[in-house]
C-alpha positions in Angstrom: 0.4 -11.3 4.6 -1.1 -11.6 8.2 -4.6 -10.5 8.2 -5.2 -6.9 9.0 -7.2 -6.3 12.2 -6.8 -2.6 12.4 -6.0 0.2 10.0 -4.8 3.9 10.9 -5.8 6.5 8.3 -3.8 9.8 8.5 -6.0 12.8 7.3 -5.6 16.6 7.6 -7.9 16.7 10.6 -5.9 13.7 12.5 -5.5 10.2 12.4 -8.6 7.9 12.5 -8.4 4.1 13.7 -10.5 1.6 11.4 -11.3 -1.7 13.0 -15.0 -2.4 11.5 -14.7 -5.6 9.5 -16.4 -4.6 6.4 -14.0 -1.5 6.2 -11.1 -3.7 7.1 -12.1 -6.0 3.9 -12.0 -2.9 1.7 -8.6 -1.9 2.8 -7.4 -5.8 2.3 -8.8 -5.7 -1.1 -7.1 -2.3 -2.0 -3.6 -3.7 -0.4 -3.9 -6.7 -2.5 -4.4 -4.6 -5.7 -1.4 -2.3 -4.8 0.8 -5.4 -4.0 -0.2 -7.0 -7.2 0.9 -3.9 -9.2 4.3 -3.4 -7.4 7.4 -4.3 -8.8 9.7 -6.7 -6.9 12.7 -5.2 -5.2 15.0 -6.0 -8.1 12.8 -4.7 -10.9 12.0 -1.6 -8.7 15.6 -0.7 -8.4 16.2 -1.4 -12.1 13.2 0.9 -12.9 14.5 3.6 -10.7 18.1 3.4 -12.3 16.7 3.7 -15.9 14.5 6.8 -14.7 17.6 8.4 -13.4 19.5 7.8 -16.7 16.8 9.5 -18.4 16.9 12.7 -16.4 
């Protein structure tokens, strides 16, 4: 993953650009956690198919 140098946060009052290094590091950490918890494309597809069968 390329190093993030900016983040755009959407909020009810509009978008905010984040480019402060400490805040960016917090977003990088959060992104790594989300990425680690995510399923790969094949497992994600299989999971969705199983859910569809249960409905």
